[in-house]
Every structure is written in structure tokens, then in C-alpha cells.
C-alpha positions in Angstrom: -4.2 -31.5 24.5 -6.2 -34.6 25.4 -5.2 -38.1 26.2 -6.7 -41.6 26.7 -7.5 -41.0 30.3 -10.1 -38.4 29.3 -12.3 -41.2 28.1 -13.0 -43.0 31.2 -11.6 -40.7 34.0 -12.5 -37.1 33.7 -10.6 -35.7 36.8 -7.4 -37.3 37.9 -5.5 -35.8 40.9 -2.2 -37.3 42.0 -0.1 -36.3 45.2 -1.8 -33.0 45.7 0.0 -30.8 48.2 -0.9 -27.2 49.0 1.0 -25.0 51.5 0.7 -21.5 52.4 3.3 -19.3 54.0 2.1 -17.7 57.4 5.0 -15.5 58.5 7.8 -17.8 59.6 5.4 -20.9 59.4 4.5 -23.1 56.6 0.9 -24.3 56.8 0.0 -27.4 54.9 -3.6 -27.5 53.8 -3.7 -30.5 51.6 -1.4 -33.5 52.0 -0.8 -36.0 49.1 -4.3 -36.2 47.8 -5.3 -38.5 45.3 -8.7 -38.3 43.5 -10.2 -39.9 40.4 -13.6 -39.0 39.1 -15.0 -40.9 36.2 -16.7 -39.3 33.2 -20.3 -38.6 34.1 -19.8 -39.4 37.9 -21.0 -37.0 40.7 -18.9 -36.7 43.7 -19.5 -34.8 47.0 -16.6 -33.4 49.1 -17.5 -32.9 52.7 -15.8 -31.9 55.8 -15.5 -29.4 58.5 -15.3 -25.6 57.6 -11.8 -24.5 57.0 -10.2 -27.9 56.2 -9.3 -26.9 52.5 -12.4 -28.2 50.7 -12.7 -24.9 48.5 -8.9 -24.9 48.0 -9.1 -28.5 46.6 -12.1 -27.6 44.3 -10.2 -24.5 43.1 -7.0 -26.6 42.2 -9.2 -29.2 40.4 -10.5 -26.4 38.3 -7.3 -24.4 37.5 -8.2 -21.4 39.6 -5.3 -22.3 42.1 -2.1 -24.2 41.5 -0.8 -26.9 43.9 2.5 -26.7 45.6 3.2 -30.1 44.3 1.2 -32.9 42.6 -0.7 -33.0 39.3 -4.2 -32.5 38.0 -5.6 -33.8 34.7 -9.0 -32.8 33.4 -10.4 -34.7 30.5 -6.9 -35.8 29.7 -5.3 -32.4 29.9 -2.5 -31.9 32.4 -3.1 -28.5 33.9 0.4 -28.0 35.2 2.3 -26.9 32.1 -0.5 -24.5 30.9 0.5 -20.9 31.2 -2.0 -18.5 32.9 -3.7 -17.5 29.6 -3.8 -21.0 28.3 -5.3 -22.2 31.7 -8.0 -19.5 31.6 -9.0 -20.6 28.0 -9.1 -24.1 29.1 -11.4 -23.3 32.1 -13.7 -21.2 29.8 -14.0 -24.1 27.3 -14.1 -27.1 29.6 -15.3 -26.3 33.2 -18.4 -24.7 34.6 -18.1 -23.1 38.1 -21.0 -22.6 40.7 -20.1 -20.7 43.9 -22.0 -20.1 47.1 -22.2 -16.5 46.4 -23.7 -16.2 42.9 -21.1 -13.8 41.5 -23.8 -12.5 39.1 -23.2 -9.1 37.4 -25.6 -6.8 39.1 -26.1 -4.4 36.2 -27.1 -7.1 33.7 -30.2 -9.0 33.3 -30.5 -12.8 34.0 -30.3 -13.5 30.2 -27.4 -11.2 29.8 -25.5 -13.0 32.7 -26.0 -16.3 31.3 -25.0 -15.1 27.7 -21.7 -13.6 29.0 -19.5 -16.8 28.8 -20.6 -17.5 25.2 -19.9 -13.9 24.2 -16.5 -14.0 25.9 -15.7 -17.2 23.8 -16.5 -15.4 20.6 -20.0 -16.7 19.9 -22.3 -14.6 18.0 -25.0 -12.7 20.1 -27.8 -14.6 18.4 -26.3 -18.0 19.4 -25.6 -16.8 22.8 -29.1 -15.4 23.1 -30.6 -18.8 22.0 -28.6 -20.9 24.4 -29.1 -18.6 27.2 -32.9 -18.3 26.7 -33.3 -22.2 26.3 -31.3 -22.8 29.6 -33.2 -20.1 31.7 -36.5 -21.6 30.4 -35.0 -25.1 31.4 -34.3 -23.9 34.8 -37.8 -22.4 35.4 -36.9 -18.8 34.7 -38.9 -18.1 31.5 -40.7 -15.0 32.9 -37.2 -13.7 34.6 -35.2 -13.2 31.5 -35.0 -9.5 31.8 -34.8 -9.2 35.5 -31.6 -8.2 37.2 -30.0 -10.1 40.1 -31.4 -7.6 42.6 -34.9 -8.4 41.4 -34.5 -12.2 41.8 -34.7 -14.2 44.8 -31.8 -16.1 46.2 -32.9 -19.4 44.6 -33.6 -17.8 41.4 -30.1 -16.1 41.3 -28.5 -19.5 42.1 -30.4 -21.0 39.1 -29.1 -18.3 36.9 -25.6 -19.2 38.2 -26.1 -22.8 37.3 -27.4 -21.9 34.0 -24.3 -19.7 33.4 -22.1 -22.6 34.5 -23.4 -25.0 31.8 -24.4 -22.7 29.0 -21.2 -23.6 27.0 -21.9 -27.3 27.6 -18.7 -28.0 29.7 -17.9 -31.7 30.5 -17.2 -30.8 34.1 -19.0 -28.7 36.7 -17.5 -27.7 40.0 -19.8 -26.3 42.6 -18.7 -24.8 45.9 -21.5 -24.9 48.5 -24.1 -24.2 45.8 -27.0 -24.3 48.4 -25.1 -22.8 51.4 -27.0 -19.6 51.5 -30.6 -21.1 50.5 -33.4 -22.2 52.6 -34.0 -25.9 52.5 -36.8 -25.9 49.9 -34.9 -23.5 47.6 -31.7 -25.5 48.2 -33.6 -28.7 47.1 -34.6 -27.1 43.9 -31.1 -26.3 43.1 -29.9 -29.8 44.2 -32.5 -31.3 41.8 -31.4 -29.1 39.0 -27.7 -30.2 39.3 -28.6 -34.0 39.4 -31.0 -33.6 36.4 -28.4 -31.8 34.4 -26.0 -34.6 35.2 -28.6 -37.3 34.1 -29.6 -35.5 30.9 -26.2 -34.2 29.7 -23.8 -36.6 31.4 -21.9 -33.8 33.0 -19.3 -34.8 35.6 -19.9 -33.0 38.9 -17.8 -32.4 41.8 -19.7 -30.6 44.7 -18.2 -29.2 48.0 -21.2 -29.1 50.3 -22.3 -29.2 54.0 -25.7 -30.6 52.9 -26.2 -34.1 53.9 -29.1 -34.3 51.3 -27.0 -33.0 48.4 -24.0 -35.3 49.4 -26.4 -38.2 49.6 -27.6 -37.6 46.0 -24.2 -37.9 44.6 -22.8 -41.1 43.2 -19.9 -41.0 45.8 -18.9 -38.9 48.9 -15.4 -38.1 50.0 -14.4 -36.6 53.3 -11.5 -34.1 53.8 -10.0 -34.3 57.2 -6.6 -32.9 58.4 -5.5 -32.5 54.7 -6.3 -36.0 53.6 -9.3 -37.2 51.4 -10.9 -40.4 52.2 -14.1 -42.2 51.3 -16.9 -41.4 53.5 
């Protein structure tokens, strides 16, 4: 399912259009968007609230489908993939970090991070080893057995980041990863994302309102009135 483009360009979107029907009206959110993200590059997408940044990120990650246009991730064209194939591709190739952590409240930090490995069929021992190493890496050695409700917002987001990268995806998509955090805690999460990019070569596309996080990325794009332009 891979092609030559995946060597240099990890994400390639061409002519993306997204429209929604609102009663008798058709609302166009994205208009003929082109975006190329090189392997190992970090890109921030900024813009006013409600302009479609999250919609674009969801399309890039295969969580939503465009009305027209194409997306290739790591050389794989997402358009012909059926829902089950797309879900498998996301599980194997893409890590997601959201503004709201979406951690499972009845499971510990360790169990939350193990979950993608277990779903993929890895053994519990391997899943435990990987998840433990990552949680220690993000400074949560003493919090492995704590449930989300026993963790601070910053700790929860670090668990979410660890969960996103536990299967070593080549691409991480983050939607306002510091949006609900105070500046100091947000800074910790920002540094963590940048360090993971530098250490593991993870390609990262981040939707953010944070000028600090956007400034730390290799490149910033602005979404305005459905169009994406260099910022």
C-alpha cells in the first residue's frame, strides 16, 4: 500500500474540499486545499475558531472523508480504503492527541497507554514494557497506577501523548494539545512533542491557538475562509 512519495513527503493533500448540508444550504468549510508535509517535519495550522482547522486535521488522519480531493499518508491513498481498512491504517500509522484527553476513566495511566498495543494484538508483556518506558520518558514513573481522575490536566495530557506514540507511528496529529492547560503545563507538553519529533523523527501536524507552540514548529500555515496559506 506504500509508494515512492512516502520517502520524502509523509502527508500529501491535493484539492481538498469539505462541504456540509445545512437545511437547504450547502456550507463549504474547506476549499481546494493543498498541503505537503515532509517526513520528519513539524507543521502548525493556525486560524480563528470555527474556520475548519479540526475538520482538516480529521481528514488528514482519516477520521473524516473529504467531499472531494485526495489525501496520501506515507504513500498510502486514503480514498479507496474501506472503513475497516482505514481504521487499521490509522491504528498502525497515525497517533492522535486531542484537546480533551479522551482517556478511559476506569483504567490506570499504564492501562490507557497499553490499550493501542493490545487492540493491535501485541502481547500484554510487550504492551506493558512499551507503555511503562514511555510513561517514564514523559515523567510519570510514579503515576503508572493512577487513574485519570487522580492526575492533573498536564499529567493527563502527557498520558495522552504517550498513548498516541506507543505504537511508534510515523505521523502524529494533535488538535489543540495545550488548549486546556495553564501556560507552564502547556509548555511541558509542547516541549515533549518537539523532543519526540527530534528523537524519533515523528512527522507532526498540530492545530493550535498557541503562538509559542506554533513558533516552535518548522512551519506555520494559516486557514482562512477555507483556504490554507503560509503564515
